[in-house]
N, CA and C atoms as an extended XYZ file, in Angstrom:
462
Properties=species:S:1:pos:R:3:atomname:S:1:resname:S:1:resid:I:1 pbc="F F F"
N        94.007       95.837       71.131 N   UNK     1
C        94.000       95.740       69.698 CA  UNK     1
C        92.918       94.736       69.309 C   UNK     1
N        92.283       94.990       68.208 N   UNK     2
C        91.230       94.093       67.719 CA  UNK     2
C        91.851       92.958       66.903 C   UNK     2
N        91.047       91.933       66.640 N   UNK     3
C        91.510       90.820       65.803 CA  UNK     3
C        91.867       91.295       64.402 C   UNK     3
N        91.075       92.228       63.879 N   UNK     4
C        91.331       92.743       62.529 CA  UNK     4
C        92.664       93.489       62.467 C   UNK     4
N        92.942       94.273       63.509 N   UNK     5
C        94.213       95.006       63.549 CA  UNK     5
C        95.392       94.037       63.668 C   UNK     5
N        95.232       93.008       64.507 N   UNK     6
C        96.293       92.012       64.660 CA  UNK     6
C        96.532       91.275       63.345 C   UNK     6
N        95.455       90.941       62.642 N   UNK     7
C        95.586       90.269       61.349 CA  UNK     7
C        96.277       91.187       60.338 C   UNK     7
N        95.922       92.456       60.324 N   UNK     8
C        96.529       93.406       59.387 CA  UNK     8
C        98.029       93.549       59.655 C   UNK     8
N        98.417       93.617       60.922 N   UNK     9
C        99.840       93.750       61.255 CA  UNK     9
C       100.583       92.460       60.907 C   UNK     9
N        99.942       91.312       61.155 N   UNK    10
C       100.551       90.035       60.777 CA  UNK    10
C       100.765       89.986       59.265 C   UNK    10
N        99.786       90.442       58.493 N   UNK    11
C        99.916       90.487       57.038 CA  UNK    11
C       101.003       91.483       56.624 C   UNK    11
N       101.132       92.562       57.366 N   UNK    12
C       102.180       93.546       57.096 CA  UNK    12
C       103.558       92.903       57.270 C   UNK    12
N       103.714       92.111       58.337 N   UNK    13
C       104.985       91.410       58.580 CA  UNK    13
C       105.254       90.420       57.452 C   UNK    13
N       104.232       89.623       57.117 N   UNK    14
C       104.394       88.616       56.061 CA  UNK    14
C       104.702       89.281       54.720 C   UNK    14
N       104.048       90.386       54.436 N   UNK    15
C       104.237       91.061       53.157 CA  UNK    15
C       105.595       91.714       53.021 C   UNK    15
N       106.055       92.378       54.079 N   UNK    16
C       107.333       93.087       53.984 CA  UNK    16
C       108.500       92.126       53.778 C   UNK    16
N       108.501       91.013       54.513 N   UNK    17
C       109.613       90.078       54.425 CA  UNK    17
C       109.318       88.911       53.471 C   UNK    17
N       108.216       89.033       52.705 N   UNK    18
C       107.848       88.026       51.715 CA  UNK    18
C       107.778       86.627       52.339 C   UNK    18
N       107.056       86.548       53.457 N   UNK    19
C       106.926       85.276       54.182 CA  UNK    19
C       105.662       84.548       53.751 C   UNK    19
N       105.725       83.250       53.755 N   UNK    20
C       104.538       82.429       53.561 CA  UNK    20
C       104.250       81.803       54.926 C   UNK    20
N       103.436       82.516       55.728 N   UNK    21
C       103.148       82.058       57.089 CA  UNK    21
C       102.138       80.929       57.046 C   UNK    21
N       102.470       79.840       57.755 N   UNK    22
C       101.467       78.786       57.907 CA  UNK    22
C       100.495       79.208       59.012 C   UNK    22
N        99.416       78.489       59.153 N   UNK    23
C        98.356       78.872       60.104 CA  UNK    23
C        98.849       78.915       61.552 C   UNK    23
N        99.628       77.931       62.047 N   UNK    24
C       100.107       78.021       63.441 CA  UNK    24
C       100.988       79.260       63.676 C   UNK    24
N       101.830       79.611       62.706 N   UNK    25
C       102.688       80.792       62.853 CA  UNK    25
C       101.847       82.059       62.862 C   UNK    25
N       100.843       82.132       61.992 N   UNK    26
C        99.952       83.292       61.951 CA  UNK    26
C        99.207       83.451       63.283 C   UNK    26
N        98.707       82.331       63.831 N   UNK    27
C        97.993       82.389       65.124 CA  UNK    27
C        98.933       82.820       66.243 C   UNK    27
N       100.178       82.357       66.189 N   UNK    28
C       101.147       82.738       67.217 CA  UNK    28
C       101.431       84.237       67.163 C   UNK    28
N       101.639       84.778       65.968 N   UNK    29
C       101.848       86.219       65.824 CA  UNK    29
C       100.613       86.982       66.295 C   UNK    29
N        99.434       86.516       65.916 N   UNK    30
C        98.209       87.230       66.312 CA  UNK    30
C        98.015       87.198       67.821 C   UNK    30
N        98.315       86.062       68.459 N   UNK    31
C        98.162       85.999       69.920 CA  UNK    31
C        99.175       86.906       70.617 C   UNK    31
N       100.332       87.104       70.006 N   UNK    32
C       101.325       88.024       70.559 CA  UNK    32
C       100.877       89.464       70.388 C   UNK    32
N       100.337       89.773       69.222 N   UNK    33
C        99.948       91.152       68.912 CA  UNK    33
C        98.685       91.591       69.635 C   UNK    33
N        97.757       90.692       69.870 N   UNK    34
C        96.432       91.064       70.392 CA  UNK    34
C        96.522       91.782       71.744 C   UNK    34
N        97.562       91.495       72.523 N   UNK    35
C        97.722       92.122       73.847 CA  UNK    35
C        98.422       93.479       73.774 C   UNK    35
N        98.836       93.892       72.580 N   UNK    36
C        99.599       95.126       72.425 CA  UNK    36
C        98.713       96.258       71.897 C   UNK    36
N        99.224       97.459       71.985 N   UNK    37
C        98.573       98.626       71.389 CA  UNK    37
C        98.832       98.586       69.887 C   UNK    37
N        97.795       98.788       69.078 N   UNK    38
C        97.917       98.676       67.623 CA  UNK    38
C        98.901       99.693       67.055 C   UNK    38
N        98.784      100.936       67.466 N   UNK    39
C        99.657      101.986       66.928 CA  UNK    39
C       101.122      101.725       67.303 C   UNK    39
N       101.352      101.321       68.537 N   UNK    40
C       102.719      101.014       68.973 CA  UNK    40
C       103.267       99.821       68.198 C   UNK    40
N       102.435       98.821       67.961 N   UNK    41
C       102.864       97.629       67.232 CA  UNK    41
C       103.255       97.964       65.802 C   UNK    41
N       102.478       98.827       65.145 N   UNK    42
C       102.813       99.242       63.783 CA  UNK    42
C       104.159       99.970       63.797 C   UNK    42
N       104.373      100.817       64.771 N   UNK    43
C       105.651      101.522       64.891 CA  UNK    43
C       106.818      100.572       65.084 C   UNK    43
N       106.611       99.525       65.888 N   UNK    44
C       107.672       98.543       66.127 CA  UNK    44
C       107.974       97.775       64.844 C   UNK    44
N       106.918       97.353       64.122 N   UNK    45
C       107.128       96.626       62.868 CA  UNK    45
C       107.829       97.530       61.855 C   UNK    45
N       107.471       98.798       61.789 N   UNK    46
C       108.139       99.735       60.880 CA  UNK    46
C       109.613       99.882       61.258 C   UNK    46
N       109.903       99.955       62.546 N   UNK    47
C       111.292      100.041       63.013 CA  UNK    47
C       112.066       98.785       62.610 C   UNK    47
N       111.439       97.612       62.822 N   UNK    48
C       112.087       96.358       62.447 CA  UNK    48
C       112.327       96.296       60.940 C   UNK    48
N       111.381       96.822       60.161 N   UNK    49
C       111.515       96.805       58.701 CA  UNK    49
C       112.718       97.636       58.250 C   UNK    49
N       112.995       98.721       58.952 N   UNK    50
C       114.146       99.565       58.609 CA  UNK    50
C       115.469       98.906       59.004 C   UNK    50
N       115.463       98.165       60.094 N   UNK    51
C       116.709       97.658       60.675 CA  UNK    51
C       117.055       96.226       60.289 C   UNK    51
N       116.032       95.391       60.017 N   UNK    52
C       116.288       93.970       59.812 CA  UNK    52
C       116.118       93.581       58.345 C   UNK    52
N       117.073       92.832       57.831 N   UNK    53
C       117.015       92.374       56.442 CA  UNK    53
C       116.402       90.980       56.353 C   UNK    53
N       116.160       90.370       57.497 N   UNK    54
C       115.521       89.055       57.531 CA  UNK    54
C       114.270       89.162       58.401 C   UNK    54
N       113.395       88.199       58.291 N   UNK    55
C       112.113       88.229       59.009 CA  UNK    55
C       112.341       88.204       60.518 C   UNK    55
N       111.653       89.082       61.231 N   UNK    56
C       111.827       89.102       62.691 CA  UNK    56
C       111.137       87.910       63.347 C   UNK    56
N       111.672       87.526       64.462 N   UNK    57
C       111.028       86.511       65.295 CA  UNK    57
C       110.166       87.252       66.313 C   UNK    57
N       109.298       86.539       66.964 N   UNK    58
C       108.430       87.160       67.977 CA  UNK    58
C       109.269       87.767       69.093 C   UNK    58
N       110.351       87.113       69.456 N   UNK    59
C       111.217       87.651       70.507 CA  UNK    59
C       111.811       88.997       70.084 C   UNK    59
N       112.112       89.159       68.780 N   UNK    60
C       112.615       90.444       68.284 CA  UNK    60
C       111.551       91.526       68.457 C   UNK    60
N       110.325       91.176       68.076 N   UNK    61
C       109.211       92.119       68.212 CA  UNK    61
C       109.045       92.538       69.671 C   UNK    61
N       109.022       91.563       70.580 N   UNK    62
C       108.812       91.863       72.006 CA  UNK    62
C       109.934       92.734       72.566 C   UNK    62
N       111.159       92.446       72.178 N   UNK    63
C       112.295       93.220       72.692 CA  UNK    63
C       112.242       94.667       72.217 C   UNK    63
N       111.953       94.873       70.936 N   UNK    64
C       111.867       96.240       70.418 CA  UNK    64
C       110.667       96.955       71.035 C   UNK    64
N       109.554       96.249       71.227 N   UNK    65
C       108.381       96.848       71.888 CA  UNK    65
C       108.761       97.295       73.299 C   UNK    65
N       109.493       96.444       74.014 N   UNK    66
C       109.898       96.783       75.387 CA  UNK    66
C       110.828       97.991       75.405 C   UNK    66
N       111.711       98.087       74.412 N   UNK    67
C       112.650       99.206       74.373 CA  UNK    67
C       111.991      100.512       73.933 C   UNK    67
N       111.131      100.444       72.924 N   UNK    68
C       110.497      101.665       72.412 CA  UNK    68
C       109.305      102.118       73.251 C   UNK    68
N       108.628      101.169       73.871 N   UNK    69
C       107.424      101.475       74.657 CA  UNK    69
C       107.509      100.723       75.989 C   UNK    69
N       108.358      101.180       76.921 N   UNK    70
C       108.504      100.460       78.191 CA  UNK    70
C       107.188      100.462       78.970 C   UNK    70
N       106.939       99.386       79.723 N   UNK    71
C       105.706       99.328       80.509 CA  UNK    71
C       105.686      100.434       81.556 C   UNK    71
N       104.510      100.976       81.795 N   UNK    72
C       104.362      102.038       82.786 CA  UNK    72
C       104.342      101.422       84.177 C   UNK    72
N       105.188      101.939       85.064 N   UNK    73
C       105.223      101.460       86.434 CA  UNK    73
C       104.298      102.320       87.286 C   UNK    73
N       103.547      101.688       88.186 N   UNK    74
C       102.687      102.491       89.050 CA  UNK    74
C       103.524      103.358       89.982 C   UNK    74
N       103.020      104.538       90.364 N   UNK    75
C       103.785      105.393       91.279 CA  UNK    75
C       103.912      104.729       92.648 C   UNK    75
N       104.981      105.027       93.391 N   UNK    76
C       105.133      104.426       94.715 CA  UNK    76
C       104.005      104.863       95.640 C   UNK    76
N       103.667      103.980       96.582 N   UNK    77
C       102.581      104.267       97.510 CA  UNK    77
C       102.919      105.417       98.450 C   UNK    77
N       104.166      105.481       98.892 N   UNK    78
C       104.598      106.544       99.797 CA  UNK    78
C       105.843      107.193       99.198 C   UNK    78
N       106.022      108.477       99.385 N   UNK    79
C       107.251      109.095       98.892 CA  UNK    79
C       108.452      108.492       99.607 C   UNK    79
N       109.501      108.228       98.865 N   UNK    80
C       110.686      107.620       99.438 CA  UNK    80
C       111.724      108.694       99.762 C   UNK    80
N       112.405      108.510      100.873 N   UNK    81
C       113.452      109.427      101.289 CA  UNK    81
C       114.774      108.759      100.946 C   UNK    81
N       115.518      109.362      100.051 N   UNK    82
C       116.780      108.776       99.606 CA  UNK    82
C       117.899      109.083      100.603 C   UNK    82
N       118.721      108.103      100.833 N   UNK    83
C       119.922      108.299      101.637 CA  UNK    83
C       121.073      107.654      100.880 C   UNK    83
N       122.254      107.697      101.434 N   UNK    84
C       123.394      107.149      100.710 CA  UNK    84
C       123.319      105.630      100.586 C   UNK    84
N       122.477      104.982      101.375 N   UNK    85
C       122.334      103.528      101.302 CA  UNK    85
C       120.974      103.107      100.766 C   UNK    85
N       120.253      104.002      100.123 N   UNK    86
C       118.952      103.636       99.565 CA  UNK    86
C       117.825      104.385      100.247 C   UNK    86
N       116.716      103.725      100.426 N   UNK    87
C       115.536      104.344      101.011 CA  UNK    87
C       115.654      104.309      102.527 C   UNK    87
N       115.445      105.453      103.132 N   UNK    88
C       115.612      105.598      104.575 CA  UNK    88
C       114.261      105.521      105.274 C   UNK    88
N       114.260      104.992      106.499 N   UNK    89
C       113.041      104.938      107.302 CA  UNK    89
C       112.646      106.357      107.727 C   UNK    89
N       111.343      106.629      107.831 N   UNK    90
C       110.915      107.954      108.289 CA  UNK    90
C       111.374      108.204      109.735 C   UNK    90
N       111.502      109.465      110.080 N   UNK    91
C       112.014      109.833      111.403 CA  UNK    91
C       111.186      109.241      112.542 C   UNK    91
N       109.845      109.211      112.384 N   UNK    92
C       109.005      108.730      113.480 CA  UNK    92
C       109.312      107.290      113.849 C   UNK    92
N       109.835      106.498      112.909 N   UNK    93
C       110.188      105.105      113.204 CA  UNK    93
C       111.315      105.063      114.229 C   UNK    93
N       112.295      105.980      114.080 N   UNK    94
C       113.411      106.022      115.026 CA  UNK    94
C       112.927      106.513      116.393 C   UNK    94
N       112.026      107.489      116.390 N   UNK    95
C       111.470      107.988      117.654 CA  UNK    95
C       110.714      106.862      118.349 C   UNK    95
N       109.903      106.120      117.580 N   UNK    96
C       109.123      105.003      118.128 CA  UNK    96
C       110.047      103.943      118.733 C   UNK    96
N       111.108      103.577      118.004 N   UNK    97
C       112.042      102.559      118.482 CA  UNK    97
C       112.738      103.013      119.769 C   UNK    97
N       113.169      104.270      119.769 N   UNK    98
C       113.836      104.803      120.962 CA  UNK    98
C       112.874      104.816      122.149 C   UNK    98
N       111.636      105.284      121.941 N   UNK    99
C       110.662      105.379      123.031 CA  UNK    99
C       110.281      104.006      123.562 C   UNK    99
N       110.266      103.026      122.716 N   UNK   100
C       109.822      101.699      123.112 CA  UNK   100
C       110.940      100.859      123.720 C   UNK   100
N       112.178      101.034      123.251 N   UNK   101
C       113.242      100.131      123.670 CA  UNK   101
C       114.392      100.784      124.434 C   UNK   101
N       114.600      102.096      124.282 N   UNK   102
C       115.787      102.713      124.874 CA  UNK   102
C       115.484      103.809      125.885 C   UNK   102
N       114.309      104.336      125.891 N   UNK   103
C       113.932      105.389      126.835 CA  UNK   103
C       113.799      104.769      128.222 C   UNK   103
N       114.149      105.535      129.278 N   UNK   104
C       114.049      104.989      130.638 CA  UNK   104
C       112.626      104.562      130.952 C   UNK   104
N       111.662      105.458      130.717 N   UNK   105
C       110.260      105.100      130.928 CA  UNK   105
C       109.682      104.722      129.550 C   UNK   105
N       109.554      103.433      129.272 N   UNK   106
C       109.140      102.931      127.964 CA  UNK   106
C       107.717      103.394      127.623 C   UNK   106
N       107.491      103.666      126.341 N   UNK   107
C       106.166      104.061      125.851 CA  UNK   107
C       105.729      103.046      124.808 C   UNK   107
N       104.585      102.405      125.077 N   UNK   108
C       104.066      101.398      124.148 CA  UNK   108
C       102.859      101.877      123.355 C   UNK   108
N       102.465      103.124      123.536 N   UNK   109
C       101.282      103.640      122.841 CA  UNK   109
C       101.562      103.858      121.356 C   UNK   109
N       100.561      103.644      120.515 N   UNK   110
C       100.754      103.886      119.076 CA  UNK   110
C       100.942      105.370      118.778 C   UNK   110
N       101.724      105.649      117.739 N   UNK   111
C       101.974      107.015      117.290 CA  UNK   111
C       100.890      107.442      116.303 C   UNK   111
N       100.684      108.745      116.136 N   UNK   112
C        99.686      109.219      115.171 CA  UNK   112
C        99.969      108.734      113.742 C   UNK   112
N       101.231      108.518      113.404 N   UNK   113
C       101.600      108.070      112.062 CA  UNK   113
C       101.136      106.642      111.796 C   UNK   113
N       100.784      105.900      112.838 N   UNK   114
C       100.344      104.519      112.683 CA  UNK   114
C        98.828      104.407      112.540 C   UNK   114
N        98.155      105.526      112.465 N   UNK   115
C        96.701      105.528      112.348 CA  UNK   115
C        96.260      104.709      111.133 C   UNK   115
N        95.288      103.846      111.356 N   UNK   116
C        94.805      102.993      110.283 CA  UNK   116
C        95.500      101.646      110.226 C   UNK   116
N        96.555      101.478      111.034 N   UNK   117
C        97.306      100.226      111.010 CA  UNK   117
C        97.314       99.525      112.365 C   UNK   117
N        96.914      100.231      113.407 N   UNK   118
C        96.933       99.658      114.760 CA  UNK   118
C        95.656      100.063      115.492 C   UNK   118
N        95.463       99.481      116.680 N   UNK   119
C        94.330       99.854      117.531 CA  UNK   119
C        94.537      101.302      117.990 C   UNK   119
N        93.551      102.149      117.759 N   UNK   120
C        93.708      103.581      118.035 CA  UNK   120
C        93.108      104.018      119.368 C   UNK   120
N        92.725      103.090      120.229 N   UNK   121
C        92.082      103.488      121.486 CA  UNK   121
C        93.010      104.278      122.391 C   UNK   121
N        94.294      103.977      122.410 N   UNK   122
C        95.236      104.688      123.266 CA  UNK   122
C        96.260      105.461      122.447 C   UNK   122
N        95.884      105.873      121.232 N   UNK   123
C        96.829      106.540      120.349 CA  UNK   123
C        97.293      107.874      120.931 C   UNK   123
N        98.560      108.141      120.742 N   UNK   124
C        99.183      109.377      121.187 CA  UNK   124
C        98.669      110.531      120.316 C   UNK   124
N        98.497      111.692      120.902 N   UNK   125
C        98.091      112.857      120.117 CA  UNK   125
C        99.308      113.431      119.398 C   UNK   125
N        99.068      114.298      118.438 N   UNK   126
C       100.160      114.929      117.687 CA  UNK   126
C       101.037      115.765      118.623 C   UNK   126
N       100.426      116.444      119.593 N   UNK   127
C       101.209      117.241      120.545 CA  UNK   127
C       102.079      116.344      121.432 C   UNK   127
N       101.520      115.221      121.870 N   UNK   128
C       102.310      114.294      122.684 CA  UNK   128
C       103.483      113.738      121.867 C   UNK   128
N       103.240      113.450      120.596 N   UNK   129
C       104.310      112.961      119.738 CA  UNK   129
C       105.412      114.013      119.609 C   UNK   129
N       105.032      115.281      119.384 N   UNK   130
C       106.029      116.350      119.239 CA  UNK   130
C       106.859      116.497      120.513 C   UNK   130
N       106.221      116.374      121.676 N   UNK   131
C       106.950      116.440      122.948 CA  UNK   131
C       107.956      115.295      123.029 C   UNK   131
N       107.511      114.092      122.665 N   UNK   132
C       108.391      112.923      122.683 CA  UNK   132
C       109.516      113.068      121.658 C   UNK   132
N       109.200      113.600      120.488 N   UNK   133
C       110.209      113.822      119.442 CA  UNK   133
C       111.276      114.803      119.932 C   UNK   133
N       110.851      115.878      120.603 N   UNK   134
C       111.805      116.843      121.149 CA  UNK   134
C       112.697      116.196      122.202 C   UNK   134
N       112.123      115.308      123.010 N   UNK   135
C       112.904      114.576      124.012 CA  UNK   135
C       113.927      113.675      123.305 C   UNK   135
N       113.514      113.048      122.208 N   UNK   136
C       114.406      112.202      121.409 CA  UNK   136
C       115.550      113.039      120.820 C   UNK   136
N       115.222      114.244      120.327 N   UNK   137
C       116.248      115.133      119.787 CA  UNK   137
C       117.223      115.554      120.880 C   UNK   137
N       116.700      115.871      122.074 N   UNK   138
C       117.549      116.264      123.201 CA  UNK   138
C       118.473      115.123      123.623 C   UNK   138
N       118.020      113.880      123.405 N   UNK   139
C       118.842      112.710      123.757 CA  UNK   139
C       119.898      112.435      122.685 C   UNK   139
N       119.957      113.298      121.666 N   UNK   140
C       120.947      113.128      120.605 CA  UNK   140
C       120.387      112.417      119.383 C   UNK   140
N       119.075      112.345      119.293 N   UNK   141
C       118.361      111.639      118.218 CA  UNK   141
C       118.998      110.297      117.893 C   UNK   141
N       119.095      109.433      118.930 N   UNK   142
C       119.703      108.124      118.693 CA  UNK   142
C       118.845      107.285      117.750 C   UNK   142
N       119.529      106.594      116.891 N   UNK   143
C       118.796      105.708      115.979 CA  UNK   143
C       118.965      104.297      116.519 C   UNK   143
N       119.600      103.450      115.801 N   UNK   144
C       119.790      102.081      116.250 CA  UNK   144
C       121.268      101.858      116.522 C   UNK   144
N       121.558      100.946      117.402 N   UNK   145
C       122.965      100.631      117.639 CA  UNK   145
C       123.568       99.999      116.386 C   UNK   145
N       122.725       99.327      115.605 N   UNK   146
C       123.152       98.690      114.362 CA  UNK   146
C       122.210       99.138      113.259 C   UNK   146
N       122.493      100.282      112.626 N   UNK   147
C       121.572      100.812      111.626 CA  UNK   147
C       121.453       99.961      110.364 C   UNK   147
N       122.433       99.091      110.106 N   UNK   148
C       122.362       98.222      108.934 CA  UNK   148
C       122.166       96.779      109.388 C   UNK   148
N       121.467       95.969      108.614 N   UNK   149
C       121.361       94.547      108.958 CA  UNK   149
C       122.747       93.917      108.995 C   UNK   149
N       122.882       92.847      109.746 N   UNK   150
C       124.177       92.208      109.942 CA  UNK   150
C       124.842       91.834      108.622 C   UNK   150
N       124.055       91.412      107.645 N   UNK   151
C       124.610       91.001      106.361 CA  UNK   151
C       125.235       92.156      105.581 C   UNK   151
N       124.829       93.401      105.893 N   UNK   152
C       125.332       94.557      105.153 CA  UNK   152
C       126.465       95.274      105.884 C   UNK   152
N       126.689       94.916      107.142 N   UNK   153
C       127.736       95.611      107.891 CA  UNK   153
C       129.099       95.209      107.393 C   UNK   153
N       129.987       96.191      107.303 N   UNK   154
C       131.315       96.042      106.761 CA  UNK   154
C       132.164       95.071      107.435 C   UNK   154
């Protein structure tokens, strides 16, 4: 929003509620408004004008702005897999844990899913991973002996 738009909205607030704003109050309103979208701010002030019989405070403006125009959240970096206890770890994590800690012949090589996060000189191929995954499935697809952290266990 521009300074002119912020000043116009501040004057709109002062005019509707017949306020005599002193300079510090006007600057405070303008500094609050300048970070907002002008059209959304006018809508919020119009909403407040319909609902409030007394002059709104800045906190009133911010709360109605938050309710009518919630901030946009960025999309998650990776798709989340929902389970009954929240977000579940991807299957390859369980295969990796089993291969590294529970398999008779331990495998310490990085999985293809870890590409870009680990040293790739000895990375397992996709076919090798599928063979290992099938072995994990044949073993009953064991996960962890304690799938929940100690603090969450019943």
